[in-house]
NULUM-638935 format. One record per residue (C-alpha): x negated, y negated, z negated. Coordinates in nm, 3 decimals, padded with zeros to 5 digits. Layout:
<sites>
+---------+---------+---------+
:    east :   north :      up :
+---------+---------+---------+
:       X :       Y :       Z :
...
+---------+---------+---------+
</sites>
This chain:
<sites>
+---------+---------+---------+
:    east :   north :      up :
+---------+---------+---------+
:  01.375 : -00.023 : -00.165 :
:  01.322 : -00.086 :  00.236 :
:  01.090 : -00.340 :  00.332 :
:  00.932 : -00.422 :  00.715 :
:  00.535 : -00.377 :  00.611 :
:  00.255 : -00.543 :  00.827 :
:  00.030 : -00.225 :  00.744 :
: -00.239 : -00.396 :  01.033 :
: -00.293 : -00.716 :  01.234 :
: -00.145 : -00.606 :  01.608 :
:  00.073 : -00.349 :  01.502 :
:  00.442 : -00.343 :  01.489 :
:  00.616 : -00.382 :  01.132 :
:  00.659 : -00.042 :  00.965 :
:  00.996 : -00.009 :  00.825 :
:  00.977 :  00.207 :  00.496 :
:  01.044 :  00.289 :  00.155 :
:  00.847 :  00.072 : -00.118 :
:  00.844 :  00.079 : -00.488 :
:  01.105 : -00.204 : -00.603 :
:  00.981 : -00.527 : -00.741 :
:  00.904 : -00.610 : -01.085 :
:  00.905 : -00.945 : -01.273 :
:  00.730 : -01.078 : -01.541 :
:  00.747 : -01.339 : -01.772 :
:  00.806 : -01.636 : -01.560 :
:  00.965 : -01.477 : -01.261 :
:  01.307 : -01.448 : -01.119 :
:  01.406 : -01.103 : -00.926 :
:  01.679 : -01.141 : -00.627 :
:  01.853 : -00.952 : -00.391 :
:  01.728 : -01.034 : -00.053 :
:  02.052 : -01.160 :  00.159 :
:  01.912 : -01.371 :  00.457 :
:  01.544 : -01.504 :  00.582 :
:  01.436 : -01.675 :  00.900 :
:  01.203 : -01.532 :  01.135 :
:  00.927 : -01.827 :  01.231 :
:  00.924 : -01.857 :  01.601 :
:  00.530 : -01.804 :  01.581 :
:  00.582 : -01.493 :  01.383 :
:  00.433 : -01.250 :  01.657 :
:  00.100 : -01.512 :  01.638 :
:  00.066 : -01.433 :  01.295 :
:  00.121 : -01.077 :  01.298 :
: -00.089 : -01.057 :  01.587 :
: -00.365 : -01.192 :  01.395 :
: -00.418 : -01.474 :  01.663 :
: -00.344 : -01.737 :  01.415 :
: -00.611 : -01.597 :  01.165 :
: -00.384 : -01.649 :  00.876 :
: -00.545 : -01.534 :  00.544 :
: -00.271 : -01.268 :  00.479 :
: -00.439 : -00.949 :  00.343 :
: -00.253 : -00.636 :  00.497 :
: -00.035 : -00.435 :  00.400 :
:  00.200 : -00.688 :  00.313 :
:  00.544 : -00.750 :  00.335 :
:  00.550 : -01.066 :  00.491 :
:  00.862 : -01.380 :  00.604 :
:  00.841 : -01.704 :  00.443 :
:  01.117 : -01.823 :  00.246 :
:  01.480 : -01.660 :  00.198 :
:  01.811 : -01.704 :  00.034 :
:  01.858 : -01.475 : -00.233 :
:  02.089 : -01.360 : -00.540 :
:  01.927 : -01.345 : -00.862 :
:  01.935 : -01.006 : -01.003 :
:  01.707 : -01.082 : -01.351 :
:  01.477 : -01.322 : -01.476 :
:  01.286 : -01.409 : -01.761 :
:  01.326 : -01.586 : -02.093 :
:  01.197 : -01.929 : -01.931 :
:  01.498 : -01.956 : -01.739 :
:  01.747 : -02.150 : -01.934 :
:  01.993 : -02.272 : -01.624 :
:  02.016 : -01.969 : -01.414 :
:  02.251 : -01.661 : -01.427 :
:  02.242 : -01.314 : -01.250 :
:  02.476 : -01.338 : -00.925 :
:  02.364 : -01.707 : -00.851 :
:  02.294 : -01.778 : -00.534 :
:  01.912 : -01.911 : -00.488 :
:  01.665 : -02.091 : -00.204 :
:  01.335 : -01.871 : -00.256 :
:  01.073 : -02.152 : -00.192 :
:  00.762 : -01.961 : -00.023 :
:  00.547 : -02.268 : -00.130 :
:  00.384 : -02.113 : -00.486 :
:  00.171 : -02.357 : -00.653 :
: -00.113 : -02.222 : -00.953 :
:  00.018 : -02.350 : -01.285 :
: -00.356 : -02.452 : -01.430 :
: -00.433 : -02.746 : -01.259 :
: -00.121 : -02.999 : -01.200 :
: -00.317 : -03.259 : -01.024 :
: -00.493 : -03.048 : -00.742 :
: -00.284 : -02.694 : -00.763 :
: -00.372 : -02.406 : -00.570 :
: -00.134 : -02.300 : -00.286 :
: -00.003 : -02.001 : -00.142 :
:  00.298 : -01.950 :  00.125 :
:  00.446 : -01.636 : -00.077 :
:  00.422 : -01.337 :  00.234 :
:  00.265 : -01.565 :  00.460 :
: -00.034 : -01.773 :  00.418 :
: -00.299 : -01.955 :  00.180 :
: -00.532 : -02.247 :  00.138 :
: -00.899 : -02.186 :  00.040 :
: -01.008 : -01.925 : -00.234 :
: -00.809 : -02.008 : -00.522 :
: -00.480 : -01.989 : -00.269 :
: -00.591 : -01.654 : -00.180 :
: -00.654 : -01.565 : -00.515 :
: -00.288 : -01.644 : -00.602 :
: -00.191 : -01.450 : -00.306 :
: -00.292 : -01.141 : -00.434 :
: -00.049 : -01.159 : -00.706 :
:  00.272 : -01.338 : -00.509 :
:  00.198 : -01.126 : -00.232 :
:  00.488 : -00.981 : -00.077 :
:  00.767 : -01.223 :  00.088 :
:  01.123 : -01.164 :  00.191 :
:  01.103 : -00.891 :  00.495 :
:  01.272 : -00.655 :  00.215 :
:  01.541 : -00.571 :  00.012 :
:  01.425 : -00.742 : -00.326 :
:  01.163 : -00.982 : -00.384 :
:  00.987 : -01.150 : -00.710 :
:  00.948 : -01.493 : -00.688 :
:  00.799 : -01.756 : -00.980 :
:  01.095 : -01.893 : -01.189 :
:  01.042 : -02.250 : -01.057 :
:  01.101 : -02.122 : -00.692 :
:  01.415 : -02.011 : -00.725 :
:  01.648 : -02.291 : -00.650 :
:  01.976 : -02.264 : -00.693 :
:  02.213 : -02.364 : -00.411 :
:  02.544 : -02.359 : -00.594 :
:  02.906 : -02.233 : -00.460 :
:  02.848 : -02.173 : -00.066 :
:  03.024 : -01.937 :  00.168 :
:  02.865 : -01.621 :  00.222 :
:  02.958 : -01.616 :  00.595 :
:  02.736 : -01.963 :  00.564 :
:  02.416 : -01.811 :  00.424 :
:  02.233 : -01.701 :  00.729 :
:  02.287 : -02.074 :  00.849 :
:  02.141 : -02.190 :  00.535 :
:  01.829 : -01.994 :  00.595 :
:  01.721 : -02.314 :  00.827 :
:  01.613 : -02.490 :  00.516 :
:  01.265 : -02.319 :  00.581 :
:  01.189 : -02.549 :  00.867 :
:  01.386 : -02.868 :  00.757 :
:  01.224 : -02.884 :  00.446 :
:  00.868 : -02.913 :  00.628 :
:  00.917 : -03.248 :  00.796 :
:  01.078 : -03.369 :  00.469 :
:  00.807 : -03.283 :  00.288 :
:  00.586 : -03.507 :  00.570 :
:  00.877 : -03.783 :  00.576 :
:  00.858 : -03.795 :  00.201 :
:  00.497 : -03.854 :  00.215 :
:  00.530 : -04.144 :  00.454 :
:  00.763 : -04.319 :  00.230 :
:  01.037 : -04.333 :  00.506 :
:  01.305 : -04.585 :  00.437 :
:  01.628 : -04.643 :  00.592 :
:  01.633 : -04.862 :  00.887 :
:  01.278 : -04.807 :  00.979 :
:  01.160 : -04.685 :  01.292 :
:  01.006 : -04.334 :  01.303 :
:  00.851 : -04.147 :  01.589 :
:  00.816 : -03.744 :  01.576 :
:  00.540 : -03.627 :  01.784 :
:  00.633 : -03.241 :  01.920 :
:  01.002 : -03.374 :  01.868 :
:  01.116 : -03.093 :  02.144 :
:  00.973 : -02.820 :  01.913 :
:  01.130 : -02.602 :  01.632 :
:  00.993 : -02.805 :  01.381 :
:  01.015 : -03.141 :  01.541 :
:  01.347 : -03.142 :  01.623 :
:  01.422 : -03.033 :  01.245 :
:  01.236 : -03.351 :  01.193 :
:  01.483 : -03.547 :  01.443 :
:  01.730 : -03.458 :  01.227 :
:  01.592 : -03.494 :  00.884 :
:  01.436 : -03.873 :  01.034 :
:  01.821 : -03.972 :  01.091 :
:  01.988 : -03.823 :  00.803 :
:  01.721 : -04.026 :  00.572 :
:  01.822 : -04.335 :  00.770 :
:  01.560 : -04.411 :  01.028 :
:  01.713 : -04.655 :  01.254 :
:  01.540 : -04.523 :  01.538 :
:  01.371 : -04.188 :  01.608 :
:  01.168 : -04.201 :  01.900 :
:  01.089 : -03.855 :  02.046 :
:  00.825 : -03.767 :  02.284 :
:  00.782 : -03.495 :  02.495 :
:  00.747 : -03.305 :  02.820 :
:  01.083 : -03.148 :  02.840 :
:  01.310 : -03.349 :  02.960 :
:  01.610 : -03.059 :  02.922 :
:  01.486 : -03.044 :  02.511 :
:  01.491 : -03.456 :  02.511 :
:  01.845 : -03.491 :  02.705 :
:  01.984 : -03.242 :  02.460 :
:  01.843 : -03.434 :  02.164 :
:  01.990 : -03.754 :  02.269 :
:  02.339 : -03.559 :  02.334 :
:  02.329 : -03.416 :  01.981 :
:  02.250 : -03.730 :  01.819 :
:  02.330 : -04.081 :  02.009 :
:  02.153 : -04.395 :  02.048 :
:  01.977 : -04.379 :  01.747 :
:  01.737 : -04.116 :  01.946 :
:  01.503 : -04.280 :  02.235 :
:  01.316 : -04.007 :  02.441 :
:  01.011 : -04.050 :  02.606 :
:  00.908 : -03.849 :  02.872 :
:  00.536 : -03.728 :  02.841 :
:  00.345 : -03.770 :  03.187 :
: -00.005 : -03.697 :  03.040 :
: -00.144 : -03.999 :  03.111 :
: -00.289 : -04.193 :  02.767 :
: -00.216 : -04.516 :  02.852 :
:  00.093 : -04.491 :  03.032 :
:  00.253 : -04.263 :  02.727 :
:  00.148 : -04.527 :  02.425 :
:  00.297 : -04.825 :  02.674 :
:  00.618 : -04.617 :  02.667 :
:  00.660 : -04.508 :  02.351 :
:  00.604 : -04.824 :  02.192 :
:  00.828 : -04.955 :  02.434 :
:  01.118 : -04.765 :  02.411 :
:  01.196 : -04.867 :  02.005 :
:  01.372 : -05.190 :  01.958 :
:  01.146 : -05.253 :  01.671 :
:  00.828 : -05.139 :  01.601 :
:  00.737 : -04.776 :  01.458 :
:  00.700 : -04.757 :  01.127 :
:  00.618 : -04.403 :  01.089 :
:  00.446 : -04.132 :  01.300 :
:  00.512 : -03.810 :  01.188 :
:  00.298 : -03.522 :  01.415 :
:  00.434 : -03.173 :  01.352 :
:  00.277 : -03.022 :  01.702 :
:  00.137 : -02.652 :  01.694 :
: -00.179 : -02.510 :  01.751 :
: -00.193 : -02.487 :  02.144 :
: -00.096 : -02.897 :  02.161 :
: -00.430 : -03.088 :  02.288 :
: -00.519 : -03.321 :  02.011 :
: -00.536 : -03.590 :  02.285 :
: -00.151 : -03.630 :  02.255 :
: -00.135 : -03.630 :  01.873 :
: -00.407 : -03.947 :  01.926 :
: -00.168 : -04.144 :  02.151 :
:  00.133 : -04.076 :  01.918 :
: -00.059 : -04.193 :  01.659 :
: -00.157 : -04.517 :  01.794 :
:  00.173 : -04.628 :  01.851 :
:  00.213 : -04.724 :  01.500 :
:  00.264 : -05.052 :  01.407 :
:  00.007 : -05.294 :  01.166 :
:  00.059 : -05.132 :  00.856 :
:  00.251 : -04.849 :  00.974 :
:  00.170 : -04.445 :  00.837 :
:  00.083 : -04.166 :  01.062 :
:  00.125 : -03.825 :  00.923 :
: -00.021 : -03.513 :  01.062 :
:  00.150 : -03.180 :  00.934 :
:  00.074 : -02.976 :  01.266 :
: -00.179 : -02.713 :  01.359 :
: -00.357 : -02.920 :  01.609 :
: -00.725 : -02.809 :  01.572 :
: -00.672 : -02.529 :  01.360 :
: -00.780 : -02.260 :  01.621 :
: -01.090 : -02.506 :  01.752 :
: -01.047 : -02.802 :  02.015 :
: -01.132 : -03.118 :  02.029 :
: -01.117 : -03.383 :  01.692 :
: -00.853 : -03.621 :  01.657 :
: -01.080 : -03.922 :  01.673 :
: -00.905 : -04.213 :  01.570 :
: -01.096 : -04.537 :  01.651 :
: -01.227 : -04.682 :  01.330 :
: -01.201 : -05.034 :  01.430 :
: -00.789 : -04.958 :  01.506 :
: -00.714 : -04.805 :  01.193 :
: -00.917 : -05.079 :  00.992 :
: -00.806 : -05.392 :  01.146 :
: -00.447 : -05.253 :  01.188 :
: -00.448 : -05.126 :  00.766 :
: -00.327 : -04.810 :  00.908 :
: -00.244 : -04.521 :  00.664 :
: -00.342 : -04.149 :  00.820 :
: -00.231 : -03.869 :  00.599 :
: -00.237 : -03.503 :  00.635 :
:  00.072 : -03.348 :  00.436 :
:  00.117 : -02.967 :  00.402 :
:  00.454 : -02.883 :  00.287 :
:  00.659 : -03.039 :  00.037 :
:  00.679 : -03.116 : -00.352 :
:  00.890 : -02.926 : -00.563 :
:  01.131 : -03.166 : -00.612 :
:  01.173 : -03.188 : -00.202 :
:  01.383 : -02.861 : -00.237 :
:  01.691 : -02.974 : -00.466 :
:  01.694 : -03.289 : -00.275 :
:  01.721 : -03.136 :  00.064 :
:  02.020 : -02.896 : -00.090 :
:  02.209 : -03.194 : -00.162 :
:  02.123 : -03.376 :  00.176 :
:  02.296 : -03.037 :  00.308 :
:  02.572 : -02.971 :  00.062 :
:  02.672 : -03.362 :  00.097 :
:  02.726 : -03.376 :  00.468 :
:  02.480 : -03.602 :  00.556 :
:  02.232 : -03.353 :  00.671 :
:  02.467 : -03.122 :  00.937 :
:  02.401 : -02.729 :  00.967 :
:  02.659 : -02.680 :  01.250 :
:  02.376 : -02.772 :  01.532 :
:  02.205 : -02.447 :  01.370 :
:  02.242 : -02.148 :  01.643 :
:  02.220 : -01.819 :  01.420 :
:  02.114 : -01.522 :  01.574 :
:  02.084 : -01.222 :  01.323 :
:  01.878 : -00.893 :  01.304 :
:  01.900 : -00.604 :  01.062 :
:  01.582 : -00.513 :  00.849 :
:  01.600 : -00.182 :  01.126 :
:  01.505 : -00.402 :  01.408 :
:  01.267 : -00.669 :  01.222 :
:  01.043 : -00.610 :  01.569 :
:  01.317 : -00.652 :  01.793 :
:  01.375 : -01.007 :  01.560 :
:  01.046 : -01.119 :  01.597 :
:  01.011 : -01.080 :  01.982 :
:  01.364 : -01.242 :  02.019 :
:  01.229 : -01.555 :  01.813 :
:  00.940 : -01.604 :  02.009 :
:  01.121 : -01.618 :  02.310 :
:  01.366 : -01.843 :  02.095 :
:  01.200 : -02.132 :  01.920 :
:  01.339 : -02.382 :  02.081 :
:  01.585 : -02.713 :  01.903 :
:  01.797 : -02.564 :  01.645 :
:  01.716 : -02.154 :  01.731 :
:  01.739 : -01.978 :  01.374 :
:  01.640 : -01.618 :  01.420 :
:  01.730 : -01.462 :  01.113 :
:  01.703 : -01.129 :  00.920 :
:  01.916 : -00.962 :  00.699 :
:  01.794 : -00.706 :  00.491 :
:  02.128 : -00.543 :  00.420 :
:  02.466 : -00.627 :  00.643 :
:  02.632 : -00.984 :  00.484 :
:  03.001 : -00.994 :  00.530 :
:  03.114 : -01.229 :  00.802 :
:  02.772 : -01.314 :  00.914 :
:  02.722 : -01.455 :  01.265 :
:  02.584 : -01.192 :  01.547 :
+---------+---------+---------+
</sites>
């Protein structure tokens, strides 16, 4: 089969022939139909992000595929089913604290790295093998909509954070990093989950205005000045009700001070969930004040990715129309143009911008 292989950090992906994947007992083989190219892919492939990928590797993270074959542990899947291939692979020998790898993308700790050496290759290829539990049926969807459905890879991340926060309908949410690719997805997901108000701080006033235009009065924007006291007061004043949940999705390059200011906008007994990359490449610590946390009974939680059940819940949100994919702006590339796709994604990482790789031509796909 054809695949785009990262042979060495800092070099373009090589489109080449590789052996077809073979599956074990608890795995599913799929034809890859479409996969989203993350806006920061170039940073991963250059080595800038210092992800623990081990070249040579077929990269990518998550895909829409069509089932070819599966092992005896699958009782509901059928050949030809359309599935979401969840990249979040968990070890099976510790249910309480499983090791995690993002198939073809990243991992955590020595256990996650060991897991990645088995589930090594991702979806930048014509076929891939995934664990049985990671092939999630999508049901009957129009084949022309498959590229747009790859947005699930971005939507699931903030959804995992909001599930961890226990966001309830009618609550007020603040999304730190709302003008980014994951942050804007968090705004859409928070509204779909029933948030009464979503506070969106950011520096890019054009993007802030766009979020307001897309989603209406439930979105309250705040133009950040860089002065912590001024910004904190503006975030608190933006909402008619106290802020129940703060979700941070800022990237590694953002200063910790912005996260700290947003976190401190939460009400007493509120919840703060950290999902971004701040501090991963060095920089100041978050340094939330101990007395403020203690006296206000604030819960602070880190969250990486999402629980397995989030996949089916997200599919239901989309299929029901509660979460509308019509906002998605999709640009597709063929496998032979994967390096162009990576470059394009780096320059088009704004709200609802999706760069999608199609390993084979897909009838009716947007261009």
